[in-house]
Backbone bond lengths (Angstrom), bond angles and torsions (degrees), N, CA, C in turn:
res aa  C-N    CA-C-N  psi(-1)  N-CA   C-N-CA  omega(-1)  CA-C   N-CA-C  phi
1 M - - - 1.463 - - 1.535 109.61 -
2 S 1.307 116.08 147.34 1.452 121.30 -178.31 1.531 110.77 -89.19
3 S 1.334 115.14 176.30 1.464 120.49 -179.99 1.527 112.04 -67.68
4 R 1.320 117.25 -8.64 1.464 121.56 179.43 1.526 112.26 -58.34
5 I 1.340 116.29 -30.54 1.466 119.70 -173.86 1.533 112.53 -94.17
6 Y 1.328 118.14 -5.26 1.462 120.81 -175.91 1.533 114.75 -58.31
7 P 1.343 119.29 -36.86 1.472 118.01 -179.33 1.524 114.28 -63.60
8 F 1.334 117.74 -15.49 1.462 120.67 -174.39 1.521 114.18 -97.51
9 I 1.321 117.58 -7.66 1.466 119.83 -174.65 1.528 110.72 -129.50
10 K 1.321 114.65 159.26 1.459 121.10 176.02 1.528 109.26 -140.67
11 E 1.320 115.14 158.57 1.465 120.11 174.00 1.529 107.59 -86.11
12 I 1.320 116.14 119.81 1.464 121.92 -176.91 1.526 109.70 -113.32
13 W 1.334 116.24 128.12 1.466 121.87 174.93 1.524 109.04 -100.29
14 F 1.323 116.49 137.91 1.461 121.56 -179.57 1.528 108.46 -150.75
15 T 1.314 116.25 169.09 1.465 120.81 -179.34 1.526 110.33 -123.73
16 I 1.322 115.40 144.96 1.462 123.24 172.90 1.524 106.87 -131.16
17 K 1.326 115.81 115.45 1.469 121.43 -176.56 1.524 110.73 54.11
18 D 1.322 115.07 47.92 1.468 124.04 176.62 1.530 113.78 66.94
19 K 1.318 117.92 9.95 1.461 120.63 176.95 1.534 109.16 -103.71
20 P 1.340 116.92 130.52 1.468 119.79 -177.95 1.535 112.05 -78.81
21 Y 1.309 115.34 140.45 1.462 122.12 176.25 1.527 108.51 -138.73
22 Y 1.312 115.48 161.20 1.464 119.11 172.18 1.523 109.11 -137.58
23 A 1.323 115.44 155.28 1.459 120.82 -176.68 1.520 109.86 -156.76
24 I 1.314 115.60 166.94 1.460 120.83 170.69 1.521 107.94 -71.53
25 G 1.321 116.92 131.34 1.456 121.01 -179.34 1.518 112.11 -115.61
26 F 1.327 115.63 138.19 1.462 122.66 179.11 1.517 107.59 -125.97
27 E 1.327 117.61 118.14 1.464 121.80 -171.40 1.528 112.52 -80.17
28 N 1.336 115.17 145.09 1.464 119.83 174.89 1.533 110.72 -107.07
29 R 1.326 116.82 -177.74 1.470 120.77 -174.90 1.522 113.45 -68.03
30 S 1.335 117.37 -22.09 1.471 121.05 -176.29 1.520 113.10 -98.51
31 G 1.324 117.15 11.95 1.458 120.29 179.26 1.511 114.18 84.12
32 G 1.331 117.75 4.36 1.459 121.23 175.43 1.521 110.82 -85.42
33 W 1.341 115.26 175.47 1.462 120.09 -176.42 1.522 111.09 -134.44
34 E 1.331 115.15 137.27 1.460 121.60 167.93 1.520 106.65 -90.11
35 L 1.331 116.99 129.64 1.461 121.29 -173.97 1.526 111.16 -116.27
36 R 1.339 115.66 138.45 1.460 121.08 176.78 1.520 109.78 -144.73
37 N 1.334 115.11 134.17 1.454 122.06 164.22 1.531 106.14 -145.32
38 P 1.320 119.47 176.23 1.465 119.49 -175.89 1.527 114.23 -58.48
39 Y 1.337 117.54 -19.88 1.466 120.27 -174.24 1.529 113.84 -119.56
40 Y 1.325 116.29 -0.74 1.470 118.10 -173.89 1.525 110.88 -144.29
41 K 1.330 115.13 138.83 1.459 122.33 175.13 1.519 107.56 -136.95
42 G 1.330 116.98 116.84 1.456 119.26 -177.04 1.512 111.45 -167.38
43 A 1.318 115.40 -164.79 1.464 121.41 -178.76 1.519 109.54 -139.43
44 L 1.309 115.97 154.21 1.457 122.65 -179.81 1.529 109.00 -123.39
45 L 1.329 116.11 132.34 1.464 123.11 -179.51 1.530 111.05 65.33
46 N 1.318 117.66 -139.10 1.465 121.70 -172.03 1.526 112.82 -74.11
47 K 1.325 115.28 139.24 1.465 121.35 176.60 1.528 108.92 -92.52
48 D 1.335 116.62 132.35 1.464 120.10 -179.18 1.521 108.64 -164.53
49 I 1.322 116.29 170.72 1.454 120.72 174.39 1.526 109.17 -78.39
50 S 1.326 115.93 165.35 1.467 121.58 176.33 1.519 108.87 -121.61
51 I 1.320 116.35 144.28 1.458 121.58 176.12 1.522 108.67 -129.44
52 I 1.319 115.63 127.46 1.461 121.76 177.16 1.517 108.35 -114.85
53 H 1.308 116.55 132.53 1.466 120.89 174.98 1.519 109.05 -107.28
54 I 1.330 116.55 126.31 1.459 121.92 177.68 1.519 107.59 -121.13
55 G 1.324 116.31 101.21 1.457 120.91 -179.43 1.509 111.23 -99.55
56 T 1.327 116.40 172.11 1.461 121.53 -177.87 1.519 111.60 -60.60
57 A 1.323 116.34 -50.12 1.463 120.07 -177.76 1.518 110.74 -65.82
58 V 1.332 115.84 -40.48 1.464 120.11 -179.19 1.509 110.38 -65.23
59 Q 1.342 116.29 -43.52 1.450 120.33 -177.94 1.520 111.31 -66.08
60 N 1.320 117.19 -42.68 1.454 120.60 -179.57 1.518 111.54 -63.17
61 A 1.313 116.08 -30.44 1.462 120.14 178.78 1.520 111.23 -80.74
62 G 1.333 117.11 -10.12 1.453 120.69 -178.94 1.509 112.08 68.18
63 N 1.337 117.45 29.37 1.463 120.70 -175.75 1.522 109.66 -136.68
64 Q 1.350 116.10 68.98 1.453 119.97 179.85 1.523 109.92 -65.70
65 E 1.335 116.45 155.29 1.458 120.48 -175.38 1.516 112.21 -126.31
66 L 1.322 115.00 148.39 1.458 121.65 169.46 1.521 108.39 -90.76
67 H 1.324 116.34 147.95 1.461 120.48 179.47 1.519 109.63 -128.66
68 P 1.335 118.33 66.21 1.462 119.84 -177.60 1.522 113.41 -70.55
69 E 1.334 117.45 -17.18 1.463 119.51 -173.18 1.524 112.29 -88.71
70 R 1.324 119.15 -5.76 1.455 121.24 -175.23 1.520 110.87 -114.45
71 V 1.307 115.78 143.92 1.462 119.99 174.86 1.515 109.36 -65.88
72 L 1.328 116.98 -42.84 1.459 122.61 173.23 1.522 108.57 -134.59
73 P 1.343 117.87 137.23 1.461 119.99 178.27 1.519 110.98 -64.89
74 L 1.320 116.76 145.18 1.458 121.99 -179.96 1.515 110.41 -115.85
75 H 1.320 116.36 145.87 1.451 121.54 170.62 1.526 108.12 -75.69
76 P 1.328 116.97 165.42 1.467 119.42 178.54 1.526 113.19 -55.35
77 D 1.348 117.56 -29.86 1.465 119.42 -179.50 1.524 112.47 -88.20
78 G 1.338 117.67 6.05 1.455 121.18 176.34 1.512 115.23 92.89
79 R 1.350 117.84 -3.79 1.462 120.10 -179.79 1.530 110.77 -75.29
80 L 1.332 115.59 148.14 1.451 120.67 170.27 1.516 108.75 -79.25
81 D 1.330 116.91 142.73 1.453 119.00 173.98 1.519 107.68 -70.17
82 N 1.332 118.34 142.36 1.462 119.83 -174.62 1.522 113.36 -102.67
83 K 1.334 117.64 -0.14 1.464 120.80 -177.86 1.522 110.14 -122.03
84 V 1.333 116.46 135.43 1.459 120.20 -178.61 1.526 110.33 -143.62
85 V 1.309 115.61 145.45 1.463 123.37 171.70 1.520 107.42 -111.79
86 V 1.327 117.04 129.16 1.464 122.16 -177.66 1.523 109.46 -105.60
87 L 1.335 116.07 126.63 1.463 122.31 179.47 1.516 109.29 -132.45
88 E 1.330 115.95 159.52 1.470 118.63 -176.13 1.521 112.92 -84.15
89 G 1.345 117.00 -48.41 1.456 120.37 -176.58 1.514 112.45 -120.62
90 F 1.331 116.69 163.37 1.460 118.60 -175.86 1.522 112.19 -72.48
91 L 1.348 117.82 -25.31 1.460 119.03 175.22 1.530 110.38 -67.15
92 D 1.321 116.60 -32.73 1.466 120.31 174.36 1.526 110.37 -66.29
93 A 1.329 116.41 -39.18 1.467 120.66 178.99 1.528 110.91 -64.16
94 L 1.330 116.27 -43.92 1.463 120.04 178.31 1.522 110.57 -65.12
95 S 1.335 116.34 -37.54 1.470 120.74 177.75 1.524 110.60 -64.55
96 F 1.325 116.39 -39.56 1.465 120.60 178.02 1.526 110.44 -60.34
97 L 1.321 116.88 -43.25 1.458 120.84 179.93 1.520 111.28 -65.43
98 E 1.341 116.83 -34.45 1.458 120.60 176.73 1.526 110.97 -66.97
99 L 1.318 115.80 -42.55 1.462 120.73 -177.22 1.524 112.64 -77.04
100 K 1.328 116.37 -31.32 1.470 121.89 -174.00 1.520 108.76 -125.27
101 G 1.309 116.68 67.97 1.456 120.61 -173.27 1.515 115.13 -63.61
102 S 1.330 118.21 -22.06 1.462 120.78 -176.14 1.528 113.11 -94.73
103 Y 1.324 117.80 10.60 1.468 121.11 -176.64 1.528 111.81 -64.99
104 Q 1.324 115.47 138.88 1.460 122.40 173.46 1.520 108.56 -129.18
105 G 1.300 116.83 123.18 1.460 121.80 -177.51 1.515 109.54 152.14
106 D 1.320 116.65 -155.65 1.460 121.42 -179.14 1.522 111.37 -110.66
107 L 1.320 115.54 150.70 1.461 122.73 170.30 1.523 107.39 -116.16
108 L 1.316 116.88 127.21 1.458 121.37 175.27 1.520 107.47 -111.86
109 V 1.321 116.55 118.06 1.464 122.14 -178.35 1.521 108.68 -108.14
110 L 1.324 117.03 121.36 1.467 120.93 -177.44 1.523 112.01 -65.29
111 N 1.341 116.42 -39.23 1.468 122.89 -173.89 1.525 112.53 67.08
112 S 1.312 117.48 -13.75 1.468 124.01 174.14 1.525 107.66 -174.27
113 T 1.334 117.05 137.72 1.468 119.33 178.18 1.525 111.37 -66.85
114 S 1.332 117.21 -15.62 1.467 120.10 177.06 1.528 111.65 -68.91
115 L 1.337 116.53 -14.82 1.467 121.34 179.38 1.526 111.86 -97.51
116 L 1.327 116.36 14.83 1.460 120.48 -176.24 1.524 112.46 -60.28
117 K 1.332 117.38 -41.82 1.467 120.38 -178.34 1.528 111.09 -59.59
118 K 1.318 116.05 -41.62 1.464 120.09 178.67 1.526 110.21 -63.72
119 A 1.337 115.67 -39.72 1.462 119.79 179.57 1.524 111.41 -65.93
120 I 1.331 116.68 -40.23 1.466 120.89 -179.81 1.523 110.86 -60.96
121 D 1.317 116.88 -38.88 1.467 120.36 177.77 1.525 110.98 -63.05
122 I 1.318 116.32 -38.77 1.462 120.65 -178.49 1.525 111.62 -72.95
123 L 1.338 116.76 -33.96 1.463 120.97 -176.11 1.526 113.61 -64.20
124 K 1.315 117.08 -17.43 1.471 119.23 -179.61 1.526 111.79 -64.51
125 G 1.316 117.65 -15.79 1.459 120.92 178.68 1.518 113.69 -84.20
126 Y 1.344 117.40 0.24 1.463 120.77 -176.73 1.523 111.50 -114.47
127 T 1.317 115.89 143.56 1.467 120.40 176.64 1.525 111.96 -95.30
128 E 1.329 116.94 -21.35 1.474 121.42 178.30 1.526 108.91 -123.49
129 I 1.331 116.28 116.85 1.466 122.03 -177.53 1.525 108.91 -121.75
130 N 1.326 116.83 119.98 1.462 122.56 -179.47 1.526 109.37 -115.43
131 L 1.322 116.78 124.16 1.461 122.29 -173.62 1.530 111.68 -102.28
132 F 1.329 115.61 124.47 1.463 122.81 175.60 1.532 108.22 -127.02
133 L 1.312 116.49 54.35 1.463 121.63 -176.12 1.524 111.28 -86.16
134 D 1.337 115.71 169.65 1.460 121.40 -176.08 1.526 111.43 -66.70
135 N 1.328 115.16 158.31 1.461 121.00 179.40 1.527 113.33 -94.85
136 D 1.332 117.70 9.92 1.462 119.52 176.21 1.530 109.42 -85.57
137 K 1.322 116.31 -177.63 1.466 121.17 -175.14 1.528 111.86 -60.09
138 A 1.341 116.82 -46.15 1.466 120.84 -179.10 1.525 111.36 -64.64
139 G 1.332 115.94 -39.86 1.453 119.85 -179.83 1.518 112.44 -66.05
140 K 1.331 116.16 -42.67 1.468 120.28 179.17 1.531 111.12 -65.17
141 K 1.335 115.36 -38.08 1.465 119.03 178.61 1.528 110.67 -64.36
142 S 1.326 116.32 -44.08 1.469 120.49 178.13 1.523 110.60 -63.03
143 N 1.319 115.21 -40.86 1.457 121.10 179.45 1.534 111.03 -59.51
144 N 1.321 115.89 -47.87 1.469 120.86 -179.15 1.529 112.07 -66.03
145 T 1.337 115.63 -36.28 1.466 119.60 179.02 1.525 110.82 -62.91
146 I 1.325 116.31 -44.72 1.466 120.26 179.46 1.526 110.71 -65.08
147 L 1.331 117.03 -41.09 1.465 120.69 -179.82 1.527 111.78 -64.88
148 N 1.325 116.20 -33.25 1.468 119.58 177.88 1.526 111.73 -67.54
149 V 1.334 115.32 -36.71 1.471 119.75 -179.39 1.525 110.90 -81.09
150 Y 1.332 115.78 -38.37 1.464 121.55 -177.89 1.531 109.12 -125.23
151 P 1.321 117.99 83.76 1.474 121.68 -177.40 1.527 113.78 -59.28
152 H 1.330 117.33 -21.68 1.463 119.82 -179.80 1.529 112.22 -79.88
153 A 1.333 117.86 -6.45 1.467 121.09 177.96 1.529 109.79 -66.00
154 K 1.328 116.55 150.91 1.465 121.70 -178.71 1.528 110.09 -115.65
155 D 1.322 115.10 133.30 1.463 121.80 -179.03 1.527 109.32 -97.76
156 F 1.337 116.80 122.04 1.461 121.66 -179.16 1.533 112.46 -112.13
157 S 1.317 117.71 15.12 1.467 120.28 -177.49 1.524 112.59 -66.80
158 H 1.347 117.47 -16.45 1.468 119.92 178.50 1.531 111.60 -65.47
159 I 1.331 116.97 -22.02 1.464 120.52 -179.92 1.524 110.65 -62.41
160 Y 1.321 116.77 -34.79 1.471 121.96 -179.15 1.527 110.01 -122.62
161 S 1.326 116.42 40.16 1.472 121.70 -174.72 1.526 113.53 -62.56
162 D 1.330 117.84 -23.36 1.468 121.25 179.58 1.527 112.61 -86.17
163 Y 1.318 116.93 3.14 1.463 120.97 -175.99 1.527 110.23 -129.22
164 K 1.327 115.69 160.30 1.464 120.44 -178.06 1.522 111.77 -65.52
165 D 1.321 115.59 -42.13 1.467 119.41 -177.53 1.520 110.08 -154.67
166 L 1.309 116.02 -179.22 1.458 121.60 -176.61 1.522 111.67 -67.41
167 N 1.316 117.36 -33.85 1.457 120.97 179.15 1.526 111.24 -65.00
168 Q 1.319 117.00 -44.22 1.465 120.55 178.30 1.535 110.55 -63.76
169 Y 1.311 116.11 -38.50 1.468 120.80 177.11 1.527 110.92 -59.52
170 L 1.341 116.93 -45.00 1.460 121.04 179.72 1.521 111.02 -65.24
171 M 1.334 117.58 -42.83 1.455 121.03 -179.17 1.530 111.40 -61.30
172 K 1.322 116.96 -43.94 1.464 120.88 179.35 1.525 110.77 -66.47
173 K 1.313 115.93 -36.97 1.458 120.24 178.35 1.526 110.49 -63.92
174 R 1.327 116.65 -42.49 1.465 120.94 178.70 1.532 111.03 -65.62
175 Q 1.323 116.48 -37.47 1.461 120.22 178.39 1.525 111.19 -63.56
176 R 1.327 116.29 -41.89 1.467 119.80 178.99 1.526 110.99 -64.97
177 Q 1.319 116.51 -38.98 1.458 120.38 179.86 1.522 111.73 -67.23
178 A 1.336 116.51 -27.95 1.462 121.06 -178.39 1.523 112.72 -81.28
179 L 1.328 117.54 -13.15 1.462 120.81 -179.57 1.526 109.97 -66.10
180 P 1.376 117.33 144.76 1.468 119.75 178.03 1.523 111.15 -63.79
181 K 1.327 116.10 146.25 1.455 120.87 -179.73 1.527 110.51 -69.47
182 P 1.338 117.90 149.16 1.471 121.26 177.89 1.519 110.92 -57.69
183 K 1.343 116.85 145.95 1.454 121.78 -176.82 1.524 112.90 -88.53
184 T 1.309 118.05 3.36 1.467 121.10 -176.12 1.523 111.76 -60.37
185 E 1.352 116.69 -37.71 1.457 119.77 -179.92 1.522 110.78 -65.14
186 G 1.344 115.97 -41.15 1.455 119.89 179.59 1.511 112.15 -66.09
187 I 1.332 116.48 -39.49 1.464 121.00 179.61 1.519 110.32 -64.72
188 A 1.337 116.37 -42.91 1.465 120.62 179.38 1.522 110.93 -62.12
189 Q 1.340 116.53 -39.94 1.455 120.85 179.68 1.518 110.87 -65.56
190 Q 1.361 116.75 -39.72 1.459 120.92 178.40 1.520 110.98 -62.18
191 K 1.338 116.38 -40.15 1.464 120.45 178.90 1.524 110.90 -64.20
192 N 1.334 116.47 -41.35 1.461 120.43 178.93 1.519 111.22 -64.05
193 D 1.348 115.83 -42.05 1.465 120.40 179.22 1.518 110.89 -62.98
194 S 1.345 116.57 -42.33 1.461 121.16 -179.67 1.519 110.72 -64.47
195 A 1.338 116.60 -39.93 1.466 121.09 179.97 1.519 110.66 -64.50
196 E 1.355 116.20 -39.79 1.459 120.08 179.43 1.524 111.53 -66.75
197 K 1.342 116.30 -35.75 1.467 119.93 179.53 1.526 111.35 -70.46
198 R 1.339 117.07 -34.48 1.464 120.83 -178.13 1.523 111.77 -75.04
199 A 1.319 117.49 -28.39 1.463 121.35 -174.78 1.528 113.04 -59.00
200 P 1.346 121.18 -48.73 1.469 120.99 179.52 1.516 112.06 -60.88
201 C 1.335 117.38 -38.42 1.462 121.71 179.92 1.513 110.33 -61.85
202 K 1.313 116.96 -38.96 1.457 122.10 -179.38 1.524 110.34 -66.13
203 D 1.360 116.04 -39.88 1.461 120.00 179.15 1.522 111.33 -64.05
204 V 1.343 115.81 -42.55 1.464 120.53 179.34 1.514 110.34 -62.34
205 K 1.308 117.26 -42.29 1.461 122.39 -179.57 1.523 110.47 -62.85
206 N 1.344 117.08 -41.98 1.462 121.28 179.92 1.520 111.12 -63.76
207 K 1.359 116.22 -41.52 1.461 120.07 179.38 1.525 111.19 -64.84
208 A 1.338 115.64 -39.99 1.462 119.78 -179.97 1.519 110.55 -65.47
209 T 1.295 117.30 -38.71 1.463 121.88 -178.99 1.525 110.72 -65.99
210 K 1.328 116.41 -39.73 1.460 120.27 179.68 1.526 111.26 -65.76
211 G 1.315 118.69 -27.45 1.460 121.48 -177.41 1.521 113.84 -83.42
212 L 1.323 120.04 -9.40 1.459 123.47 -178.21 1.524 110.97 -83.29
213 R 1.356 116.14 143.72 1.463 120.76 174.48 1.518 109.23 -106.11
214 R 1.263 114.19 139.84 1.459 120.07 -177.63 1.526 109.38 -80.58
215 R 1.333 117.18 128.47 1.461 121.25 178.68 1.528 110.64 -75.21
216 M 1.342 114.36 143.21 1.468 120.29 178.42 1.523 109.21 -89.18
């Protein structure tokens, strides 16, 4: 992940059975944290959804903000943002920002499908709803529930239909990009170079042959 996502996460230290651990933390509206590290997936304090507002001025400054204290993020002039992207987990939200760096609007992260009802209540404040939920059973169910309540919502899960979620799609994409390029171009170039080197030798040989006289 690039530095683009740094404003949204923090390093959180916590203890489990008196043993210290640390993880990436993603804050929700109630001051709680979603925690992730290679060996742990959990939450700290209150469980809630997260809402991120990415406006033009904020984005240009490279300093996006979390708004856990507001039911809906407000623009400086008091308007509600009318566009939102709905995702299930915060890693999906970070992946979305990596894939769509120029996005302006709100991100609503469920943090758990059990919080779907709360999210549906909040979504009524938006005129444009874009769904990037998981492709598993729970994700599809949440997706259909939102579409039933808000028929104008758009489902974009087909973009990563071969993967569980948007984060997995990004990871596989990065892996493919990291693979070494095919050597066919290099081999073809070597053949061309060899052919060019042989050509002058052939001309010299032909000239030498023409200059020889056949003995009787």
